[in-house]
N, C-alpha and C positions, 0 to 999 in steps of 0.2 A: 504493500500500500504506500502511496505517496500523499503528501500534503502540499498543496499550493499555498504559499504565504504571500499575501499582497497588502502592503501598507498603502494607505490613501489619505488624502486630506483635501477637502473642498473641491473634489473633481468627480462628483457623483455620476455625471453623464458619461464621462470617459470610463469610469469603473464599470458602469453598466455594459458598455461595449466590450470591455475585456472579459467580463463574466459571460457575455453572450458568445464570445469566441471560444472560451473554455467549454461552454455548454454544447458547442457545435462539434467538438471532438468526439470520436467514437467512445462509447462507454468504457470506462476502465476503473480500477480500484483506487479511488482517490477521494480526497476531501479538499475543500477550499476554506482557508482561514483568512478573512479580511481583517486587517488591523486599522482601525480608524484613529488617525493622529489628531484627535480633538478638532474635528471639522466644525465649522459654524452651523452646518445643517447635517445631521447624521445621515450617512448613505443608506439608500434603500437596497437591501440585498435579499433575493429570494431564498427560501429555505433549501431548495434544491435547484440545480441547473437543469437545462432541457434534456441532458443525457443522464440525469439521475444522480449526479454527484452532489452530496450534501454540503451545505455551507455553514459557517459559523462566523460571527462578528465579535471582535474584541474591541471595546471602546476604551481608549486611553484618555486620561484627564488633562494631559498636556502633550504637545507635539514633541515626539522623541526622535524625529528624523528617521534615518535608516535603522536605528536601534529598535524601532517599533517591531522589526522582524523578530527580535528576541521574544516578544510577547506572543507572536504568532507561533513560533516553534514550541513554546511552553504550552500553548493551547492545543497543539496537534495531538491526535490519538497516539497512545503509547506504542501501537503496533506499526507506526510509520517507519519504513526503511529509508526513505529519502524525503527531505523537505525541498520543494522547488521554489526558489525565490523569484518572484516577478515584481514588476512595478504595476501601478494601476493603468499603465498604457502599454503593457507588453504581454505577450502570450505565446505559447508554443504554436507552431504552424501546422504540426501534425503530431502523431504519437510515436514517431520513430525513435524518440529519446528513451522510450520504455525499454527497448532492446539494449540501448547503450547503458542504462542503469543496471539492468540484469547482468550484463557481461562485464561490468567494472570490477577490476581486481580488488582484493580485500584491503590493499594499502591505499586505494583511491578514496580520498576524503571528500572530493568535490568533482563534479563533472560540469564543465562550462559549455555553454551553447554558442553556436555561430549565430550572431545577432544581425538581423537585417533591418534597415530603415526604409520602409516602403515609400514614405513621402519624398525621400531624398534620393532614392535609387542607388543606395550604397550600403555598406555595412557599418556597424557601430565602430567607433574609433578607440574604445578603451581596451584595457587588458594587456596581458603578456602571456607567454607560454604556460606559466604556472600561476597566473593571476586572473581570476574571472571578473566578469562584469555583473554588477548586482541585479540587473533586470533580467538575467537569464542564467541561472546556475542551480544545480541540484547538489545538496550537501547532506552527508550522513548526520542524522540528529545527534548521535553520541559524540561525534567529532566536533560538531557545532557547540554543544553544551560544554564539552571539556575545554574548548577554547574560550568559553564565556561569551560567545557570540560577538555581535558588533559592539564596538566601543562607542558609547553615546556621545562622547566628546567630539567626535568627528562630524556629527550632524549628517551631511551628505558629502560625497566626493572623497575618494581614496580610502574609504572605510573597507572596501574589498581588499585592498592591498594589505591593510593591517590584519584582517582576518585570514587571508591566504598565508601570510607570514606565520601566524600562530598555528595554522594547520600543518604547515611544513615543519616547523620546529617540533611539533608533536609526532613527527614521523609520517605524516600523510602526504599524498600526492594530489595535485590538481591537474586534471587532463581536460582537453577540449575534444569533444566528439561531434563531428559534423552531422551525425544523425539527429542531434539535438538542435533544432532550428527554431529560433524565436523571432517574432516580428515586434519591433519596438517603434511605436507610433510617435513617440517623443513629443508630447504635447508641450507647446511653448508656454502655457499658463504657469506662472510662478517661477519662471526661469529669468534670472537677472545675471548678466555677464559680470557685473561688479561683484555680486554675491558669489558667483561661481569661482572667479579668480581669487577672491579672498579665501575661500575654502581650499582651493587647489594648492596654492603656495604653502599655506599653513599646514594642511593635512599631509601633503606629500613630504614636507620637511619633517614632520613628526615621524613618519614611517622610516625615513632614512636615519634619523636620530636613534630610533628604537632598534633597528635591525641591521644596519650596515656594519660590517667588520671595522675594527679600529682603523685599519690602514686606509679604508675607503670612505669613512664617514664624512670628513671635511669636503672631499671632492664631490661626493654625492649631494651634499647639502648645497654646495655652490652650483652644481649642475641643475638642481631643482629650482633654486631661486632664479637662475638665468633663464631656464626654459620658460617658466611661467611669466617672467618679465617680458620676454619676447611675445608670448601669446597675448598678454594683457595689452601690449602696445598695439598689436594687430586688431584686437577686439575693442579698442578704445575703452578699456576697463582698468586704467592705471590707478584710479582712486581706490577701487576695491582691492586690487593687488597690494597697494601700499599699506592698507589697513591689515590685510592678512600677513604681510611681511612683518609688520610691527607685532602682531599677535604671536607669530612664530618666534621672534626674538625674545619676547617676554616669557614664553612657555617652554622653550627648548630644553633648558636644564632640568625641567620638571618631568621630562619623559624618561620613564624607566627603561634602561637599555638591556636588551637581550640580543646581543650581536650574533648573527648567523655565522657558522663556519664558512670559510671562503668558498668551498665547493657548493654549498647550499645557496649562498648569496648569488653565485653565478647562475644557478637555476632560477632564482627569484627574479633577477634582472633580464633573463633570457639569453645571457651571453653563452651559457653552456649549450643551449639549443643551436645558436648561431655557429658556434665552433663545430658542432657535430655535423650540421648540414653542409657547411663550407668544406670540412675535411672530406666528407663523402664525395662531394662534387670534384674536389681537387684530386682525390685518389682515382676517380673514374677517368678524368682527363685533365692533367695538370695545366695550369695557366699562369702567365707571368704578370698580367695586369687586370685590374677590375675597376669598374666605375660604380659608385653608389648612386642610386636614383630613388626618387620618392622618399627622401629621408624624413623620418618621424621619430616615434618613440624609441629611445635607446639606440639611436643610430651609431653613437660613438662605440658602443659595445660591438656592433657588427664591424665597424671599421677596424677596431683592435683585433677582432678575430681574423679578418682578412690579412692584416699585417703580420699576425703570428705565423701565418703560412709562408711568409717570405714573399708575398704577392704585393706588388706596388699598387696603391690606390691612385687612380688618375681621374681627371675631370671629364675627359672626352669619352662619352658612352659609345660613340660610333666606332672609335678606334680601339677601345678596350677589348681584351680577350673575352671577358665575361661582364655581364651586367648584374649587379647584386641589389636586390630590393632593400632599401635602407630603413626599414621599420620592423620592430618586433611585436607591434600590436596586430593581432590576427586579422581584424577586419580590413584595415588599410593595406596590409600585406597581400591579402587575397584579391582585393580590388585592383591593386597594382599588377599582380601576376596576370589576371585576366586581361587587362588592357595591354600589357607588354607582349604577351605571347600571340596576340593578334597582329602585331606589327613587326616583331623581331623573331628570329629563329629561337624557338624554345630552348634549344641546347645551349644558347648563350646566357640564358637567364637563370639566376640562382635565387631561390627564396630562402631567407635565413631560418625558416621553419619549414623545411622541405616535407616533413612528415605530414603536415597539415594539408599541403597541396595534394599529396598522394592520397590522403583520406578522401578528398573530394573526387578524385578520379575513380576510386573504388566505389564510392557511394553512387556516383552517376551510373556506373555499370550495373550495380545492384538495382537501382530504381528503374533503369531501362529494362532489365530482365523481368522485373515484377510487373511492369506495364504490359 
């Protein structure tokens, strides 16, 4: 049995559409737990969905942000094997994820989804090879509870990084399975770029302060501050960014450190994944030069992994022996892969998370055979 956990606040109409999408799925052994984050008008939730899945509503007396999910897990039936975290504007596109959950290894604490943005025609930008996105992930309840769930101090943004780190430190793995497909409709209501950048710089700074090894902590903090400064400039949200930067400075020393071992931190940042994919490509057909394109999340770790092979990083993608996609965030990496292989010889393109690309090839074959 699974439990869908959906926090919501003041978006009753959107929540209704999400519940309708869940109700349109084939019947399966599940329940829905809606957690109301102190809405001005409590949401109307049917007792059962159209497919017979029962629902429950937990009403909170104050807005707890992403940590409202903790109350949802606590309210889930004790027999639940997985809790599926959704937002009130996200839902599974089909029930293929049920097979992914049944087949997950015992050391897998969380199964992340491939998340699509239907309105924008692209995939979600968040996450890393072992960091999920909160609007589409299944987590084992015992692992969730042992990690004490989401840290309420984060409100929203980067809380998944904190929880993923705790799951890893407890010996669990986070995997992304492309049979788990989630549509995120990403409602604009309640989204302020100033508020978002304020949270992003502070919360991501907390994550690095808490979990980066001693040798990497200062550099990771600097990279975090620089990255979100650039984003704030592009988004014209410097006011919110500067407030968040001030909050980070005031709270940094108060973050309890549990630094990861070096090898685990390389998994956490995605560098271990990039190393593996690049080494596999190099062993298959050695190359002397590579150009990074579509640079994004943790591009510098990809660049370092290329240089570790003795390969020179060049700017000219036309003349380079190989083209390496420069992001470890799964959605943008897959989007870039699909665009590139339409224009360039696929043998020249390297995805820093090659296993994920191969998952998609296998899944397309399976879906085609089933049709």
